[in-house]
A tleap script that builds the chain and sets N, CA, C and O, in Angstrom:
source leaprc.protein.ff14SB
mol = sequence {
  NMET ILE VAL PRO ASN ASP ALA THR VAL ALA
  VAL ILE ASP GLY ARG ASN LEU ARG LEU PHE
  ARG ASN VAL GLY HIE GLU PRO HIE VAL ASP
  LEU ALA ALA LEU PRO GLU PRO ALA LEU GLU
  PRO ALA HIE ALA GLY SER GLY ILE ARG HIE
  ARG SER SER ALA ALA ASN PRO ASP ASP GLN
  ARG LEU ARG GLU ASP ASP PHE ALA ALA ALA
  VAL ALA GLY CYS LEU ASN ARG GLN VAL LEU
  GLU GLY GLN ILE ARG LYS LEU ILE VAL ILE
  ALA ASP PRO ARG SER LEU GLY GLU LEU ARG
  ARG HIE PHE HIE SER ALA LEU THR GLU ARG
  LEU LEU THR GLU ILE ALA LYS ASP LEU ALA
  GLY GLN SER THR GLY GLU ILE GLU ALA ALA
  ILE ALA LEU CALA
}
set mol.1.N position { 0.829 -1.176 0.000 }
set mol.1.CA position { 0.000 0.000 0.000 }
set mol.1.C position { 0.878 1.246 0.000 }
set mol.1.O position { 1.879 1.312 0.715 }
set mol.2.N position { 0.506 2.209 -0.787 }
set mol.2.CA position { 1.202 3.493 -0.803 }
set mol.2.C position { 0.517 4.405 0.215 }
set mol.2.O position { -0.685 4.657 0.140 }
set mol.3.N position { 1.311 4.890 1.165 }
set mol.3.CA position { 0.786 5.715 2.252 }
set mol.3.C position { 1.241 7.153 2.024 }
set mol.3.O position { 2.439 7.407 1.900 }
set mol.4.N position { 0.303 8.094 1.969 }
set mol.4.CA position { 0.687 9.491 1.772 }
set mol.4.C position { 1.558 10.009 2.915 }
set mol.4.O position { 1.415 9.605 4.069 }
set mol.5.N position { 2.459 10.911 2.554 }
set mol.5.CA position { 3.252 11.582 3.571 }
set mol.5.C position { 2.304 12.300 4.515 }
set mol.5.O position { 1.298 12.855 4.073 }
set mol.6.N position { 2.600 12.299 5.786 }
set mol.6.CA position { 1.843 12.971 6.832 }
set mol.6.C position { 0.578 12.217 7.250 }
set mol.6.O position { -0.197 12.727 8.058 }
set mol.7.N position { 0.355 11.005 6.711 }
set mol.7.CA position { -0.786 10.205 7.168 }
set mol.7.C position { -0.531 9.755 8.598 }
set mol.7.O position { 0.613 9.527 8.993 }
set mol.8.N position { -1.600 9.630 9.364 }
set mol.8.CA position { -1.519 9.164 10.742 }
set mol.8.C position { -1.856 7.681 10.776 }
set mol.8.O position { -2.768 7.224 10.088 }
set mol.9.N position { -1.113 6.940 11.582 }
set mol.9.CA position { -1.356 5.512 11.776 }
set mol.9.C position { -1.651 5.289 13.251 }
set mol.9.O position { -0.852 5.655 14.114 }
set mol.10.N position { -2.803 4.684 13.539 }
set mol.10.CA position { -3.196 4.367 14.912 }
set mol.10.C position { -3.137 2.860 15.084 }
set mol.10.O position { -3.786 2.126 14.339 }
set mol.11.N position { -2.372 2.394 16.049 }
set mol.11.CA position { -2.228 0.964 16.335 }
set mol.11.C position { -2.830 0.727 17.717 }
set mol.11.O position { -2.386 1.298 18.713 }
set mol.12.N position { -3.852 -0.129 17.755 }
set mol.12.CA position { -4.665 -0.270 18.969 }
set mol.12.C position { -4.871 -1.733 19.312 }
set mol.12.O position { -5.025 -2.577 18.430 }
set mol.13.N position { -4.871 -2.021 20.603 }
set mol.13.CA position { -5.442 -3.270 21.096 }
set mol.13.C position { -6.377 -2.875 22.240 }
set mol.13.O position { -6.679 -1.691 22.387 }
set mol.14.N position { -6.822 -3.781 23.017 }
set mol.14.CA position { -7.787 -3.457 24.057 }
set mol.14.C position { -7.252 -2.633 25.212 }
set mol.14.O position { -8.019 -2.206 26.075 }
set mol.15.N position { -5.928 -2.400 25.242 }
set mol.15.CA position { -5.324 -1.682 26.363 }
set mol.15.C position { -4.343 -0.588 25.947 }
set mol.15.O position { -3.999 0.272 26.759 }
set mol.16.N position { -3.890 -0.609 24.699 }
set mol.16.CA position { -2.819 0.297 24.274 }
set mol.16.C position { -3.182 1.028 22.995 }
set mol.16.O position { -3.878 0.500 22.128 }
set mol.17.N position { -2.694 2.253 22.899 }
set mol.17.CA position { -2.804 3.056 21.687 }
set mol.17.C position { -1.427 3.601 21.365 }
set mol.17.O position { -0.777 4.224 22.205 }
set mol.18.N position { -0.992 3.360 20.144 }
set mol.18.CA position { 0.257 3.942 19.653 }
set mol.18.C position { -0.080 4.720 18.390 }
set mol.18.O position { -0.733 4.195 17.488 }
set mol.19.N position { 0.363 5.968 18.325 }
set mol.19.CA position { 0.127 6.802 17.151 }
set mol.19.C position { 1.449 7.087 16.447 }
set mol.19.O position { 2.484 7.289 17.083 }
set mol.20.N position { 1.385 7.096 15.119 }
set mol.20.CA position { 2.554 7.373 14.285 }
set mol.20.C position { 2.153 8.345 13.185 }
set mol.20.O position { 0.977 8.457 12.839 }
set mol.21.N position { 3.131 9.037 12.645 }
set mol.21.CA position { 2.942 9.864 11.464 }
set mol.21.C position { 3.907 9.349 10.413 }
set mol.21.O position { 5.072 9.093 10.714 }
set mol.22.N position { 3.435 9.192 9.175 }
set mol.22.CA position { 4.308 8.763 8.091 }
set mol.22.C position { 5.130 9.961 7.631 }
set mol.22.O position { 4.589 10.937 7.110 }
set mol.23.N position { 6.433 9.875 7.828 }
set mol.23.CA position { 7.341 10.936 7.395 }
set mol.23.C position { 8.071 10.538 6.120 }
set mol.23.O position { 8.873 11.310 5.594 }
set mol.24.N position { 7.793 9.331 5.621 }
set mol.24.CA position { 8.392 8.878 4.382 }
set mol.24.C position { 7.677 9.477 3.189 }
set mol.24.O position { 6.528 9.905 3.291 }
set mol.25.N position { 8.354 9.505 2.073 }
set mol.25.CA position { 7.739 9.996 0.840 }
set mol.25.C position { 7.337 8.805 0.000 }
set mol.25.O position { 8.058 7.812 -0.093 }
set mol.26.N position { 6.156 8.926 -0.618 }
set mol.26.CA position { 5.605 7.827 -1.411 }
set mol.26.C position { 6.670 7.265 -2.342 }
set mol.26.O position { 7.400 8.045 -2.954 }
set mol.27.N position { 6.789 5.984 -2.474 }
set mol.27.CA position { 5.971 4.914 -1.922 }
set mol.27.C position { 6.512 4.338 -0.612 }
set mol.27.O position { 6.053 3.280 -0.182 }
set mol.28.N position { 7.456 4.992 0.022 }
set mol.28.CA position { 8.084 4.460 1.233 }
set mol.28.C position { 7.302 4.837 2.489 }
set mol.28.O position { 6.797 5.952 2.622 }
set mol.29.N position { 7.218 3.871 3.408 }
set mol.29.CA position { 6.584 4.103 4.704 }
set mol.29.C position { 7.696 4.248 5.732 }
set mol.29.O position { 8.528 3.355 5.891 }
set mol.30.N position { 7.702 5.365 6.419 }
set mol.30.CA position { 8.676 5.626 7.476 }
set mol.30.C position { 7.912 6.264 8.628 }
set mol.30.O position { 7.620 7.459 8.600 }
set mol.31.N position { 7.590 5.465 9.639 }
set mol.31.CA position { 6.739 5.927 10.729 }
set mol.31.C position { 7.545 6.568 11.849 }
set mol.31.O position { 8.552 6.027 12.305 }
set mol.32.N position { 7.079 7.729 12.278 }
set mol.32.CA position { 7.650 8.415 13.434 }
set mol.32.C position { 6.605 8.396 14.539 }
set mol.32.O position { 5.446 8.743 14.314 }
set mol.33.N position { 7.023 7.990 15.733 }
set mol.33.CA position { 6.094 7.904 16.860 }
set mol.33.C position { 5.624 9.296 17.275 }
set mol.33.O position { 6.393 10.257 17.277 }
set mol.34.N position { 4.352 9.377 17.622 }
set mol.34.CA position { 3.750 10.600 18.135 }
set mol.34.C position { 3.516 10.440 19.631 }
set mol.34.O position { 3.437 9.314 20.123 }
set mol.35.N position { 3.405 11.540 20.362 }
set mol.35.CA position { 3.121 11.429 21.799 }
set mol.35.C position { 1.780 10.737 22.034 }
set mol.35.O position { 0.836 10.886 21.259 }
set mol.36.N position { 1.729 9.983 23.116 }
set mol.36.CA position { 0.485 9.304 23.466 }
set mol.36.C position { -0.528 10.329 23.955 }
set mol.36.O position { -0.252 11.077 24.892 }
set mol.37.N position { -1.706 10.368 23.322 }
set mol.37.CA position { -2.704 11.358 23.747 }
set mol.37.C position { -3.380 10.949 25.048 }
set mol.37.O position { -3.420 9.769 25.398 }
set mol.38.N position { -3.901 11.926 25.749 }
set mol.38.CA position { -4.693 11.650 26.951 }
set mol.38.C position { -6.077 11.207 26.502 }
set mol.38.O position { -6.738 11.901 25.729 }
set mol.39.N position { -6.510 10.058 26.984 }
set mol.39.CA position { -7.822 9.538 26.614 }
set mol.39.C position { -8.820 9.833 27.714 }
set mol.39.O position { -8.527 9.676 28.899 }
set mol.40.N position { -9.994 10.259 27.308 }
set mol.40.CA position { -11.075 10.481 28.251 }
set mol.40.C position { -11.912 9.218 28.312 }
set mol.40.O position { -12.350 8.726 27.272 }
set mol.41.N position { -12.149 8.677 29.507 }
set mol.41.CA position { -12.976 7.470 29.597 }
set mol.41.C position { -14.316 7.685 28.910 }
set mol.41.O position { -15.002 8.677 29.154 }
set mol.42.N position { -14.675 6.748 28.054 }
set mol.42.CA position { -15.884 6.908 27.248 }
set mol.42.C position { -17.153 6.789 28.081 }
set mol.42.O position { -18.145 7.458 27.795 }
set mol.43.N position { -17.131 5.948 29.102 }
set mol.43.CA position { -18.343 5.708 29.880 }
set mol.43.C position { -18.109 5.955 31.361 }
set mol.43.O position { -18.619 5.222 32.208 }
set mol.44.N position { -17.346 6.975 31.668 }
set mol.44.CA position { -16.954 7.213 33.058 }
set mol.44.C position { -18.137 7.508 33.966 }
set mol.44.O position { -18.120 7.122 35.135 }
set mol.45.N position { -19.151 8.171 33.467 }
set mol.45.CA position { -20.240 8.550 34.345 }
set mol.45.C position { -21.526 7.813 34.070 }
set mol.45.O position { -22.601 8.303 34.417 }
set mol.46.N position { -21.449 6.665 33.463 }
set mol.46.CA position { -22.686 6.011 33.043 }
set mol.46.C position { -23.055 4.852 33.950 }
set mol.46.O position { -22.537 3.743 33.814 }
set mol.47.N position { -23.939 5.123 34.856 }
set mol.47.CA position { -24.622 4.083 35.605 }
set mol.47.C position { -23.790 3.202 36.496 }
set mol.47.O position { -22.810 3.631 37.105 }
set mol.48.N position { -24.206 1.963 36.554 }
set mol.48.CA position { -23.664 0.964 37.475 }
set mol.48.C position { -22.256 0.561 37.073 }
set mol.48.O position { -21.960 0.404 35.888 }
set mol.49.N position { -21.410 0.400 38.043 }
set mol.49.CA position { -20.042 -0.056 37.827 }
set mol.49.C position { -19.980 -1.569 37.943 }
set mol.49.O position { -20.580 -2.162 38.839 }
set mol.50.N position { -19.258 -2.172 37.041 }
set mol.50.CA position { -19.028 -3.611 37.119 }
set mol.50.C position { -17.764 -3.845 37.931 }
set mol.50.O position { -16.786 -3.110 37.801 }
set mol.51.N position { -17.793 -4.844 38.744 }
set mol.51.CA position { -16.621 -5.162 39.549 }
set mol.51.C position { -15.943 -6.392 38.970 }
set mol.51.O position { -16.593 -7.325 38.500 }
set mol.52.N position { -14.631 -6.365 39.017 }
set mol.52.CA position { -13.857 -7.482 38.512 }
set mol.52.C position { -13.892 -8.621 39.522 }
set mol.52.O position { -13.570 -8.436 40.696 }
set mol.53.N position { -14.280 -9.781 39.060 }
set mol.53.CA position { -14.261 -10.958 39.923 }
set mol.53.C position { -14.347 -12.190 39.045 }
set mol.53.O position { -14.610 -12.102 37.846 }
set mol.54.N position { -14.125 -13.322 39.651 }
set mol.54.CA position { -14.237 -14.570 38.908 }
set mol.54.C position { -15.668 -14.791 38.437 }
set mol.54.O position { -15.901 -15.483 37.446 }
set mol.55.N position { -16.629 -14.199 39.151 }
set mol.55.CA position { -18.033 -14.342 38.778 }
set mol.55.C position { -18.403 -13.443 37.604 }
set mol.55.O position { -19.493 -13.573 37.047 }
set mol.56.N position { -17.500 -12.525 37.218 }
set mol.56.CA position { -17.771 -11.606 36.120 }
set mol.56.C position { -16.632 -11.665 35.102 }
set mol.56.O position { -15.796 -10.762 35.056 }
set mol.57.N position { -16.594 -12.727 34.284 }
set mol.57.CA position { -15.486 -12.865 33.348 }
set mol.57.C position { -15.521 -11.836 32.229 }
set mol.57.O position { -14.541 -11.701 31.497 }
set mol.58.N position { -16.614 -11.112 32.075 }
set mol.58.CA position { -16.719 -10.120 31.009 }
set mol.58.C position { -16.147 -8.764 31.405 }
set mol.58.O position { -16.175 -7.834 30.599 }
set mol.59.N position { -15.635 -8.627 32.609 }
set mol.59.CA position { -15.093 -7.350 33.064 }
set mol.59.C position { -13.979 -6.868 32.145 }
set mol.59.O position { -13.942 -5.692 31.784 }
set mol.60.N position { -13.086 -7.750 31.768 }
set mol.60.CA position { -11.987 -7.383 30.865 }
set mol.60.C position { -12.538 -6.911 29.525 }
set mol.60.O position { -12.050 -5.931 28.962 }
set mol.61.N position { -13.534 -7.592 29.024 }
set mol.61.CA position { -14.151 -7.207 27.751 }
set mol.61.C position { -14.777 -5.814 27.849 }
set mol.61.O position { -14.661 -5.013 26.921 }
set mol.62.N position { -15.437 -5.527 28.968 }
set mol.62.CA position { -16.038 -4.206 29.166 }
set mol.62.C position { -14.971 -3.113 29.199 }
set mol.62.O position { -15.158 -2.042 28.621 }
set mol.63.N position { -13.853 -3.382 29.873 }
set mol.63.CA position { -12.756 -2.406 29.911 }
set mol.63.C position { -12.169 -2.185 28.523 }
set mol.63.O position { -11.861 -1.052 28.153 }
set mol.64.N position { -12.010 -3.268 27.749 }
set mol.64.CA position { -11.474 -3.140 26.396 }
set mol.64.C position { -12.432 -2.358 25.496 }
set mol.64.O position { -11.994 -1.532 24.695 }
set mol.65.N position { -13.734 -2.614 25.624 }
set mol.65.CA position { -14.731 -1.871 24.840 }
set mol.65.C position { -14.713 -0.395 25.205 }
set mol.65.O position { -14.809 0.464 24.328 }
set mol.66.N position { -14.590 -0.094 26.497 }
set mol.66.CA position { -14.531 1.292 26.939 }
set mol.66.C position { -13.267 1.967 26.407 }
set mol.66.O position { -13.306 3.129 26.001 }
set mol.67.N position { -12.158 1.245 26.409 }
set mol.67.CA position { -10.908 1.789 25.884 }
set mol.67.C position { -11.054 2.086 24.395 }
set mol.67.O position { -10.641 3.149 23.933 }
set mol.68.N position { -11.643 1.150 23.634 }
set mol.68.CA position { -11.838 1.360 22.197 }
set mol.68.C position { -12.717 2.580 21.938 }
set mol.68.O position { -12.448 3.359 21.024 }
set mol.69.N position { -13.762 2.747 22.736 }
set mol.69.CA position { -14.637 3.910 22.585 }
set mol.69.C position { -13.874 5.203 22.891 }
set mol.69.O position { -14.076 6.213 22.217 }
set mol.70.N position { -13.002 5.178 23.902 }
set mol.70.CA position { -12.198 6.354 24.238 }
set mol.70.C position { -11.216 6.675 23.117 }
set mol.70.O position { -11.012 7.842 22.783 }
set mol.71.N position { -10.608 5.641 22.537 }
set mol.71.CA position { -9.689 5.846 21.412 }
set mol.71.C position { -10.440 6.452 20.229 }
set mol.71.O position { -9.963 7.404 19.611 }
set mol.72.N position { -11.610 5.904 19.914 }
set mol.72.CA position { -12.408 6.443 18.812 }
set mol.72.C position { -12.752 7.904 19.073 }
set mol.72.O position { -12.698 8.725 18.157 }
set mol.73.N position { -13.103 8.237 20.302 }
set mol.73.CA position { -13.400 9.620 20.651 }
set mol.73.C position { -12.202 10.535 20.426 }
set mol.73.O position { -12.347 11.644 19.912 }
set mol.74.N position { -11.032 10.071 20.808 }
set mol.74.CA position { -9.797 10.837 20.621 }
set mol.74.C position { -9.506 11.039 19.134 }
set mol.74.O position { -9.182 12.146 18.706 }
set mol.75.N position { -9.623 9.967 18.352 }
set mol.75.CA position { -9.368 10.073 16.912 }
set mol.75.C position { -10.412 10.970 16.244 }
set mol.75.O position { -10.074 11.783 15.385 }
set mol.76.N position { -11.675 10.823 16.637 }
set mol.76.CA position { -12.730 11.682 16.095 }
set mol.76.C position { -12.402 13.154 16.342 }
set mol.76.O position { -12.511 13.985 15.440 }
set mol.77.N position { -12.003 13.462 17.563 }
set mol.77.CA position { -11.681 14.845 17.938 }
set mol.77.C position { -10.530 15.385 17.082 }
set mol.77.O position { -10.585 16.514 16.595 }
set mol.78.N position { -9.487 14.562 16.903 }
set mol.78.CA position { -8.340 15.009 16.111 }
set mol.78.C position { -8.714 15.218 14.645 }
set mol.78.O position { -8.210 16.138 14.002 }
set mol.79.N position { -9.591 14.370 14.118 }
set mol.79.CA position { -10.056 14.553 12.744 }
set mol.79.C position { -10.868 15.837 12.626 }
set mol.79.O position { -10.648 16.631 11.712 }
set mol.80.N position { -11.796 16.043 13.538 }
set mol.80.CA position { -12.663 17.217 13.487 }
set mol.80.C position { -11.883 18.521 13.692 }
set mol.80.O position { -12.278 19.569 13.182 }
set mol.81.N position { -10.784 18.453 14.435 }
set mol.81.CA position { -9.937 19.635 14.657 }
set mol.81.C position { -8.913 19.834 13.539 }
set mol.81.O position { -8.155 20.803 13.561 }
set mol.82.N position { -8.884 18.924 12.564 }
set mol.82.CA position { -7.971 19.049 11.438 }
set mol.82.C position { -6.558 18.548 11.695 }
set mol.82.O position { -5.666 18.780 10.878 }
set mol.83.N position { -6.338 17.867 12.810 }
set mol.83.CA position { -5.008 17.343 13.116 }
set mol.83.C position { -4.702 16.074 12.333 }
set mol.83.O position { -3.537 15.751 12.103 }
set mol.84.N position { -5.745 15.350 11.921 }
set mol.84.CA position { -5.588 14.133 11.122 }
set mol.84.C position { -6.314 14.346 9.801 }
set mol.84.O position { -7.517 14.605 9.768 }
set mol.85.N position { -5.548 14.231 8.696 }
set mol.85.CA position { -6.152 14.375 7.374 }
set mol.85.C position { -6.345 13.028 6.689 }
set mol.85.O position { -7.302 12.847 5.936 }
set mol.86.N position { -5.447 12.085 6.944 }
set mol.86.CA position { -5.534 10.729 6.408 }
set mol.86.C position { -5.175 9.782 7.540 }
set mol.86.O position { -4.260 10.054 8.316 }
set mol.87.N position { -5.902 8.659 7.638 }
set mol.87.CA position { -5.740 7.773 8.789 }
set mol.87.C position { -5.731 6.316 8.360 }
set mol.87.O position { -6.506 5.894 7.501 }
set mol.88.N position { -4.836 5.561 8.978 }
set mol.88.CA position { -4.817 4.105 8.880 }
set mol.88.C position { -5.019 3.585 10.295 }
set mol.88.O position { -4.338 4.014 11.226 }
set mol.89.N position { -5.960 2.658 10.451 }
set mol.89.CA position { -6.225 2.058 11.758 }
set mol.89.C position { -5.818 0.594 11.714 }
set mol.89.O position { -6.249 -0.161 10.843 }
set mol.90.N position { -4.980 0.207 12.669 }
set mol.90.CA position { -4.552 -1.184 12.816 }
set mol.90.C position { -4.987 -1.626 14.205 }
set mol.90.O position { -4.581 -1.036 15.207 }
set mol.91.N position { -5.813 -2.664 14.264 }
set mol.91.CA position { -6.312 -3.127 15.560 }
set mol.91.C position { -6.667 -4.600 15.466 }
set mol.91.O position { -6.952 -5.120 14.387 }
set mol.92.N position { -6.646 -5.266 16.624 }
set mol.92.CA position { -7.118 -6.646 16.649 }
set mol.92.C position { -8.586 -6.640 16.220 }
set mol.92.O position { -9.282 -5.648 16.435 }
set mol.93.N position { -9.065 -7.727 15.620 }
set mol.93.CA position { -10.422 -7.725 15.040 }
set mol.93.C position { -11.525 -7.298 16.005 }
set mol.93.O position { -12.431 -6.565 15.607 }
set mol.94.N position { -11.472 -7.730 17.245 }
set mol.94.CA position { -12.525 -7.367 18.197 }
set mol.94.C position { -12.521 -5.867 18.498 }
set mol.94.O position { -13.573 -5.227 18.509 }
set mol.95.N position { -11.331 -5.313 18.742 }
set mol.95.CA position { -11.224 -3.878 19.003 }
set mol.95.C position { -11.635 -3.063 17.781 }
set mol.95.O position { -12.276 -2.020 17.907 }
set mol.96.N position { -11.261 -3.547 16.597 }
set mol.96.CA position { -11.619 -2.843 15.369 }
set mol.96.C position { -13.136 -2.750 15.214 }
set mol.96.O position { -13.664 -1.710 14.821 }
set mol.97.N position { -13.824 -3.831 15.520 }
set mol.97.CA position { -15.281 -3.819 15.457 }
set mol.97.C position { -15.879 -2.804 16.415 }
set mol.97.O position { -16.828 -2.101 16.068 }
set mol.98.N position { -15.328 -2.726 17.620 }
set mol.98.CA position { -15.830 -1.755 18.604 }
set mol.98.C position { -15.488 -0.327 18.181 }
set mol.98.O position { -16.303 0.579 18.359 }
set mol.99.N position { -14.302 -0.115 17.629 }
set mol.99.CA position { -13.918 1.215 17.158 }
set mol.99.C position { -14.892 1.721 16.097 }
set mol.99.O position { -15.330 2.871 16.141 }
set mol.100.N position { -15.222 0.857 15.151 }
set mol.100.CA position { -16.115 1.242 14.039 }
set mol.100.C position { -17.449 1.772 14.555 }
set mol.100.O position { -18.022 2.691 13.968 }
set mol.101.N position { -17.940 1.204 15.637 }
set mol.101.CA position { -19.225 1.636 16.206 }
set mol.101.C position { -19.195 3.096 16.648 }
set mol.101.O position { -20.240 3.740 16.741 }
set mol.102.N position { -17.996 3.619 16.921 }
set mol.102.CA position { -17.864 4.961 17.483 }
set mol.102.C position { -17.235 5.968 16.523 }
set mol.102.O position { -17.115 7.145 16.864 }
set mol.103.N position { -16.834 5.533 15.338 }
set mol.103.CA position { -16.206 6.461 14.392 }
set mol.103.C position { -17.207 7.488 13.886 }
set mol.103.O position { -18.331 7.144 13.522 }
set mol.104.N position { -16.799 8.729 13.866 }
set mol.104.CA position { -17.580 9.825 13.295 }
set mol.104.C position { -17.523 9.699 11.768 }
set mol.104.O position { -16.560 9.157 11.226 }
set mol.105.N position { -18.541 10.192 11.082 }
set mol.105.CA position { -18.562 10.109 9.620 }
set mol.105.C position { -17.381 10.848 8.997 }
set mol.105.O position { -16.880 10.436 7.951 }
set mol.106.N position { -16.931 11.936 9.625 }
set mol.106.CA position { -15.765 12.656 9.112 }
set mol.106.C position { -14.507 11.787 9.185 }
set mol.106.O position { -13.638 11.874 8.317 }
set mol.107.N position { -14.412 10.955 10.214 }
set mol.107.CA position { -13.268 10.058 10.333 }
set mol.107.C position { -13.315 8.999 9.235 }
set mol.107.O position { -12.293 8.719 8.608 }
set mol.108.N position { -14.465 8.417 8.996 }
set mol.108.CA position { -14.551 7.369 7.979 }
set mol.108.C position { -14.222 7.912 6.593 }
set mol.108.O position { -13.732 7.170 5.741 }
set mol.109.N position { -14.485 9.203 6.354 }
set mol.109.CA position { -14.126 9.819 5.075 }
set mol.109.C position { -12.618 9.942 4.913 }
set mol.109.O position { -12.115 9.948 3.789 }
set mol.110.N position { -11.898 10.038 6.011 }
set mol.110.CA position { -10.436 10.202 5.968 }
set mol.110.C position { -9.693 8.881 6.150 }
set mol.110.O position { -8.464 8.842 6.099 }
set mol.111.N position { -10.430 7.817 6.358 }
set mol.111.CA position { -9.835 6.512 6.615 }
set mol.111.C position { -9.310 5.901 5.312 }
set mol.111.O position { -10.073 5.645 4.380 }
set mol.112.N position { -7.996 5.674 5.264 }
set mol.112.CA position { -7.390 5.065 4.088 }
set mol.112.C position { -7.625 3.568 4.068 }
set mol.112.O position { -7.999 3.003 3.040 }
set mol.113.N position { -7.405 2.925 5.212 }
set mol.113.CA position { -7.623 1.484 5.325 }
set mol.113.C position { -7.649 1.086 6.786 }
set mol.113.O position { -7.203 1.825 7.664 }
set mol.114.N position { -8.183 -0.102 7.022 }
set mol.114.CA position { -8.156 -0.737 8.331 }
set mol.114.C position { -7.428 -2.065 8.169 }
set mol.114.O position { -7.634 -2.780 7.188 }
set mol.115.N position { -6.593 -2.381 9.115 }
set mol.115.CA position { -5.877 -3.657 9.114 }
set mol.115.C position { -6.264 -4.381 10.395 }
set mol.115.O position { -5.989 -3.906 11.497 }
set mol.116.N position { -6.905 -5.536 10.241 }
set mol.116.CA position { -7.403 -6.298 11.390 }
set mol.116.C position { -6.327 -7.275 11.874 }
set mol.116.O position { -6.414 -8.480 11.641 }
set mol.117.N position { -5.315 -6.731 12.550 }
set mol.117.CA position { -4.234 -7.531 13.134 }
set mol.117.C position { -3.839 -6.908 14.458 }
set mol.117.O position { -3.934 -5.695 14.645 }
set mol.118.N position { -3.395 -7.755 15.374 }
set mol.118.CA position { -2.915 -7.260 16.660 }
set mol.118.C position { -1.422 -6.979 16.533 }
set mol.118.O position { -0.598 -7.881 16.683 }
set mol.119.N position { -1.081 -5.722 16.257 }
set mol.119.CA position { 0.318 -5.323 16.099 }
set mol.119.C position { 0.765 -4.349 17.179 }
set mol.119.O position { 1.848 -3.772 17.081 }
set mol.120.N position { -0.061 -4.157 18.217 }
set mol.120.CA position { 0.240 -3.157 19.246 }
set mol.120.C position { 1.577 -3.421 19.937 }
set mol.120.O position { 2.261 -2.471 20.316 }
set mol.121.N position { 1.956 -4.653 20.106 }
set mol.121.CA position { 3.206 -4.966 20.784 }
set mol.121.C position { 4.383 -5.161 19.847 }
set mol.121.O position { 5.467 -5.548 20.284 }
set mol.122.N position { 4.181 -4.899 18.569 }
set mol.122.CA position { 5.231 -5.144 17.575 }
set mol.122.C position { 6.110 -3.908 17.376 }
set mol.122.O position { 5.753 -2.799 17.774 }
set mol.123.N position { 7.255 -4.127 16.757 }
set mol.123.CA position { 8.173 -3.024 16.490 }
set mol.123.C position { 7.627 -2.141 15.366 }
set mol.123.O position { 6.737 -2.540 14.615 }
set mol.124.N position { 8.177 -0.952 15.273 }
set mol.124.CA position { 7.781 -0.025 14.214 }
set mol.124.C position { 8.047 -0.642 12.844 }
set mol.124.O position { 7.241 -0.483 11.928 }
set mol.125.N position { 9.165 -1.343 12.696 }
set mol.125.CA position { 9.494 -1.998 11.423 }
set mol.125.C position { 8.457 -3.035 11.024 }
set mol.125.O position { 8.118 -3.150 9.846 }
set mol.126.N position { 7.950 -3.794 11.992 }
set mol.126.CA position { 6.918 -4.795 11.692 }
set mol.126.C position { 5.594 -4.134 11.325 }
set mol.126.O position { 4.853 -4.650 10.488 }
set mol.127.N position { 5.296 -3.007 11.940 }
set mol.127.CA position { 4.080 -2.268 11.591 }
set mol.127.C position { 4.208 -1.710 10.169 }
set mol.127.O position { 3.267 -1.786 9.380 }
set mol.128.N position { 5.369 -1.155 9.854 }
set mol.128.CA position { 5.605 -0.639 8.503 }
set mol.128.C position { 5.473 -1.742 7.463 }
set mol.128.O position { 4.913 -1.523 6.389 }
set mol.129.N position { 5.988 -2.927 7.778 }
set mol.129.CA position { 5.896 -4.058 6.844 }
set mol.129.C position { 4.443 -4.484 6.634 }
set mol.129.O position { 4.045 -4.791 5.510 }
set mol.130.N position { 3.656 -4.504 7.701 }
set mol.130.CA position { 2.242 -4.879 7.582 }
set mol.130.C position { 1.480 -3.873 6.718 }
set mol.130.O position { 0.608 -4.255 5.938 }
set mol.131.N position { 1.809 -2.597 6.857 }
set mol.131.CA position { 1.157 -1.569 6.049 }
set mol.131.C position { 1.556 -1.734 4.579 }
set mol.131.O position { 0.716 -1.621 3.686 }
set mol.132.N position { 2.817 -1.997 4.341 }
set mol.132.CA position { 3.292 -2.157 2.967 }
set mol.132.C position { 2.600 -3.327 2.268 }
set mol.132.O position { 2.387 -3.285 1.056 }
set mol.133.N position { 2.249 -4.366 3.022 }
set mol.133.CA position { 1.593 -5.541 2.448 }
set mol.133.C position { 0.079 -5.373 2.309 }
set mol.133.O position { -0.573 -6.169 1.633 }
set mol.134.N position { -0.476 -4.353 2.938 }
set mol.134.CA position { -1.942 -4.168 2.919 }
set mol.134.C position { -2.431 -3.721 1.552 }
set mol.134.O position { -3.630 -3.520 1.361 }
savepdb mol mol.pdb
quit
């Protein structure tokens, strides 16, 4: 895949967000890490709190869904403020599905591609290689 210069790449799993900017010139991908943004909890004030216990195995899933919603909110805000003009989203399939539920229409217009892989713990070189193969 040819990635435009200055495109933003978001790499997400249920607990981590890594942002990059492509500083390479087409057709080369050269990702530079961006500072980690502050995420606002998506459902911080909504109703009953679930407690983590063996009796509630879905607690981790709820936290991951909330994290994905917070990431989507952050990306939406950056798109609407003009900080992101082109975007590639890389996320594990479950997180990607949750992210899509929260994407603003302006974000989907700027979305170059989605890659359904868990690359959050991988090196920048491995992320660049996955993008090149997309």
